[in-house]
N, C-alpha and C positions, 0 to 999 in steps of 0.2 A: 503494497500501497503508499503509495504516494505519501510526504508532511503533508500536502497538501489539500489532501483526504480524512486527512486525521480533523480529528474535532478535539477540543485540548475545553476543559471548563476548566478554570480557577478561581476559587471560589479565597475567594475577597470579601477583607473590613471594610467601610471609608470610613470607619472610628481608629488604625489603626491603634496598639501602643503607642506605639514609636517608632522617631525617625527611618530605624535602619527598618522596620513591619515595613514602610512606607516602600519605604530603598528595593532591600525584592521582588513586596509587589509589581510593583516598577515594571522591574528590570526584568522582571519572569517572562511579564507579555509582552515586552519589547525584543526580547528573546526569542519568542517562538513564533512571534509575527515575524520576525525573520526571514527567518528560516519558514518560510511557507503556510504556519501552521491555522488552523481557526481561531480564533480563542472565542469560547462564551465565558463572559466574567459573570459570578455570577455573585452576588452584595453581601452578605451571612450576616449586615450588623440591621438589613432592614428589612429581608424574608427568613420570615425566619423556618419556613420550609427546608431552602438551600439550607443550612447554620445548621437544621435535624441530621439531614442530608448526610450532609455533610459528615461528622460525628461519630454516626450512630456504622458508618465505612470505613470512615478511618480512624477512630477513636482515636482522636488530638480534635484541638480546641484552637491554635494555633495554624493564620492564616499567612501567608500564603497555601492556595494547597491547588494540585492538582489530581485531574483523574479526568484518565479520553478513555471517551465510546465509557462512562458511568466504571469508569476499573480507579481501582485508588497507585498515582501512579508517586504517591509520595511530598512531602510541606517541602515546596520552593526545589524539587530533585527533576531537576530539569534533565540533567543526564540517562534518568530514566524512558527517555524517551528516543534516545538518538545507539538504544543498543542494536 
């Protein structure tokens, strides 16, 4: 499957806990987009259903979290997409 065929969902928070989290989130989205991935953002700060899905499927509350076609790939772990 070509990179542009993959939909990558990045769970973000519009109210991040720190500048480092905000920077990591922006970097993750920028890198994915520059590699041709279709990026869908889900804001866990304003969407309770997305927050619940993220936590139930990853066991983690920290953002950014990356999912590919609904499968959890990691917390900002972009390298797992390029295996």
